[in-house]
Every structure is written in structure tokens, then in C-alpha cells.
LOGUGU-264212 format. One record per residue (C-alpha): residue number from 1; residue in three letters; x, y, z. Coordinates in steps of 0.2 Angstrom, whole numbers. Each point is the difference from the previous one (the first is absolute). Layout:
N
lofi num = NUM | residuo = Ala | east = X | north = Y | up = Z
...
//
This chain:
89
lofi num = 1 | residuo = Unk | east = 444 | north = -72 | up = 528
lofi num = 2 | residuo = Unk | east = 14 | north = 8 | up = 13
lofi num = 3 | residuo = Unk | east = -13 | north = 18 | up = -3
lofi num = 4 | residuo = Unk | east = -17 | north = 4 | up = 7
lofi num = 5 | residuo = Unk | east = -16 | north = -8 | up = -11
lofi num = 6 | residuo = Unk | east = -16 | north = 2 | up = 0
lofi num = 7 | residuo = Unk | east = -10 | north = -15 | up = -8
lofi num = 8 | residuo = Unk | east = -19 | north = 2 | up = -5
lofi num = 9 | residuo = Unk | east = -15 | north = -12 | up = -3
lofi num = 10 | residuo = Unk | east = 7 | north = -14 | up = 12
lofi num = 11 | residuo = Unk | east = -17 | north = -5 | up = 7
lofi num = 12 | residuo = Unk | east = 10 | north = 4 | up = 16
lofi num = 13 | residuo = Unk | east = 6 | north = 15 | up = 10
lofi num = 14 | residuo = Unk | east = 16 | north = 0 | up = 9
lofi num = 15 | residuo = Unk | east = 17 | north = 10 | up = 2
lofi num = 16 | residuo = Unk | east = 17 | north = -3 | up = 7
lofi num = 17 | residuo = Unk | east = 13 | north = 14 | up = 5
lofi num = 18 | residuo = Unk | east = 17 | north = -3 | up = 2
lofi num = 19 | residuo = Unk | east = 19 | north = 6 | up = 1
lofi num = 20 | residuo = Unk | east = 13 | north = -7 | up = -15
lofi num = 21 | residuo = Unk | east = 14 | north = -7 | up = 6
lofi num = 22 | residuo = Unk | east = 12 | north = 10 | up = -11
lofi num = 23 | residuo = Unk | east = -4 | north = 15 | up = 4
lofi num = 24 | residuo = Unk | east = -13 | north = 2 | up = 11
lofi num = 25 | residuo = Unk | east = -12 | north = 7 | up = -12
lofi num = 26 | residuo = Unk | east = -20 | north = -2 | up = 6
lofi num = 27 | residuo = Unk | east = -11 | north = -8 | up = -10
lofi num = 28 | residuo = Unk | east = -16 | north = -7 | up = -4
lofi num = 29 | residuo = Unk | east = -9 | north = -14 | up = -9
lofi num = 30 | residuo = Unk | east = -20 | north = 3 | up = 1
lofi num = 31 | residuo = Unk | east = -15 | north = -11 | up = -8
lofi num = 32 | residuo = Unk | east = -12 | north = 12 | up = -2
lofi num = 33 | residuo = Unk | east = -16 | north = -10 | up = 0
lofi num = 34 | residuo = Unk | east = -10 | north = -1 | up = -16
lofi num = 35 | residuo = Unk | east = -17 | north = 12 | up = -7
lofi num = 36 | residuo = Unk | east = -9 | north = -16 | up = -10
lofi num = 37 | residuo = Unk | east = -15 | north = -12 | up = 4
lofi num = 38 | residuo = Unk | east = 0 | north = -14 | up = 11
lofi num = 39 | residuo = Unk | east = -10 | north = -12 | up = -12
lofi num = 40 | residuo = Unk | east = 13 | north = 3 | up = -11
lofi num = 41 | residuo = Unk | east = 14 | north = -8 | up = 8
lofi num = 42 | residuo = Unk | east = -14 | north = -16 | up = 2
lofi num = 43 | residuo = Unk | east = 7 | north = -10 | up = -14
lofi num = 44 | residuo = Unk | east = 17 | north = -1 | up = 2
lofi num = 45 | residuo = Unk | east = 0 | north = 3 | up = 22
lofi num = 46 | residuo = Unk | east = -9 | north = -11 | up = 11
lofi num = 47 | residuo = Unk | east = -14 | north = 10 | up = 8
lofi num = 48 | residuo = Unk | east = 10 | north = -4 | up = 20
lofi num = 49 | residuo = Unk | east = 15 | north = 10 | up = -7
lofi num = 50 | residuo = Unk | east = -11 | north = 16 | up = -9
lofi num = 51 | residuo = Unk | east = -9 | north = 0 | up = 18
lofi num = 52 | residuo = Unk | east = 17 | north = 2 | up = 9
lofi num = 53 | residuo = Unk | east = 13 | north = 7 | up = -11
lofi num = 54 | residuo = Unk | east = -9 | north = 12 | up = -11
lofi num = 55 | residuo = Unk | east = 1 | north = 16 | up = 5
lofi num = 56 | residuo = Unk | east = -5 | north = 15 | up = -8
lofi num = 57 | residuo = Unk | east = 10 | north = 16 | up = 4
lofi num = 58 | residuo = Unk | east = 13 | north = 11 | up = -8
lofi num = 59 | residuo = Unk | east = 15 | north = 8 | up = 3
lofi num = 60 | residuo = Unk | east = 7 | north = 21 | up = 4
lofi num = 61 | residuo = Unk | east = 16 | north = 4 | up = -2
lofi num = 62 | residuo = Unk | east = 12 | north = 14 | up = 4
lofi num = 63 | residuo = Unk | east = 16 | north = 3 | up = -5
lofi num = 64 | residuo = Unk | east = 16 | north = 7 | up = 11
lofi num = 65 | residuo = Unk | east = 9 | north = 13 | up = -12
lofi num = 66 | residuo = Unk | east = 13 | north = -12 | up = 1
lofi num = 67 | residuo = Unk | east = -10 | north = -14 | up = -7
lofi num = 68 | residuo = Unk | east = -7 | north = -9 | up = 13
lofi num = 69 | residuo = Unk | east = -16 | north = -4 | up = 0
lofi num = 70 | residuo = Unk | east = -13 | north = -2 | up = 12
lofi num = 71 | residuo = Unk | east = -12 | north = -9 | up = -2
lofi num = 72 | residuo = Unk | east = -20 | north = -3 | up = 7
lofi num = 73 | residuo = Unk | east = -11 | north = -16 | up = -4
lofi num = 74 | residuo = Unk | east = -21 | north = 6 | up = 2
lofi num = 75 | residuo = Unk | east = -11 | north = -15 | up = 0
lofi num = 76 | residuo = Unk | east = -18 | north = 1 | up = -6
lofi num = 77 | residuo = Unk | east = -11 | north = -8 | up = 12
lofi num = 78 | residuo = Unk | east = -17 | north = -2 | up = -6
lofi num = 79 | residuo = Unk | east = 1 | north = 14 | up = -11
lofi num = 80 | residuo = Unk | east = 9 | north = 11 | up = 10
lofi num = 81 | residuo = Unk | east = 16 | north = 6 | up = 4
lofi num = 82 | residuo = Unk | east = 11 | north = 15 | up = 11
lofi num = 83 | residuo = Unk | east = 10 | north = 11 | up = -11
lofi num = 84 | residuo = Unk | east = 7 | north = 16 | up = 9
lofi num = 85 | residuo = Unk | east = -11 | north = -4 | up = 14
lofi num = 86 | residuo = Unk | east = -16 | north = 2 | up = -9
lofi num = 87 | residuo = Unk | east = -11 | north = -15 | up = -3
lofi num = 88 | residuo = Unk | east = -2 | north = -1 | up = -20
lofi num = 89 | residuo = Unk | east = -13 | north = -14 | up = -6
//
């Protein structure tokens, strides 16, 4: 897209940060994971892919005054995550 983008419900969690060639602007692309049930995916995704790639999680984003995003991915592991240094169940 040439600009920062965050995508949810991808079943994966990943992020890339790079500079644009033209302006050197920092841009971020983030796949934020998903919050659904793995069983719901079994109708259309093989079990091996569900076990390997279905990552529960979300993202927290903050913006600098110029609009530059800082995105932090938050994986949910066995029903728990760490947010702002606190374990949340």
C-alpha cells in the first residue's frame, strides 16, 4: 500500500517495519492474529496448518504526533497475554 497497515483476522501474527524508498518514511505492516475459535477453521483449513499457524492475539497501536504508528503485537498464549507488563487471563 505504500503506507502503514494493520490487518486482523489473518490467523497469523507477524510484522515488518521498513523505510519507503522515495521519502524514507517509516512504514509498518502488521498482521495482528485473531480471536476466533480454532474449531471454526477446521471446515476449510487442514488441522496441521491450524496447529502451526493459527495465532490468537491482537495489537496495540500508538501514534507519534506526526502520525507515525508504533504497533506492538500481543500474542495470547494458553488464554493469557502480557499487556503493559501485566499478565491478563
